[in-house]
N, C-alpha and C positions, 0 to 999 in steps of 0.2 A: 054610738052614744058617747058624747064628749061631756066632760065636767066643766062647769063654769067656775068663776071665781068664788061664788057663794058656796057651792057644793064643797069645793076644796078647803074653804075656810072652816066650814062646819065639821068636816072630817078631821082637820087638824086640831080643832078644839076638843073633839071627842077623844082622840088619841092622847092629847096632853092631859086630859082628865083621867084617863085609864092608867097611864104609865107615870105621870108626873114629870115635871120639867127637869128635875135632876137626873132621873133615869134616862130620859131622852137625850140629855146633854152627854152623858157618859157613853151611851150607845153611839152617838155621833163621833165622839173623840176616838172610841175604839175602832169604828169603821175607818176613820181617817188614818189612823196609825197602821191598820191592816193594808190599806191601799198603798200608803207610803212604803211600807216593807216590801210589798209585792213588786212595786216599780223598782226599788233598789235591787231586788233580787234578780230581776230580769236584766237590768242594766249591767250588773256585776257578773252575770252568768256568761256573757259572750263579750269579753273585752275588746277583741279585734274584729267586731262585726262589720266595721266600715272597710276592712281591707279585703282585697281579692284573694281568696283562699282556693282558687281553682287549682293552682299548682301546674297549670299547663305551660307548655313552651310556645313561644312566638317564633314562627318561621317566616322569614321575609323572603320575598321573591315572587316571580310571576307564576300564575297558575297555568299549568299546561293541561289541555284536555286531550285525552288519549284517543278521542274519536273525532278528530278534525275532518270536516267535510261531510260528516254524516248528520242528518237531522236527529234532534232529540226525540225519543220515543215516549209517547204518553200513554 
């Protein structure tokens, strides 16, 4: 069941009549501030998220297989 443009319009008019336009505006503003605060908190929570924090060492050189000449077992 999908809503068309007319059904959504009627629902919006009913909601505006029930709550009033001032109340809906303040709810929208409060919701926007909450989302903005949430995004800022996530961004500030991990300042070096772009850096590699594995702390591992890079060892350069050739890989030696201890089982040369033997087929791999599966």
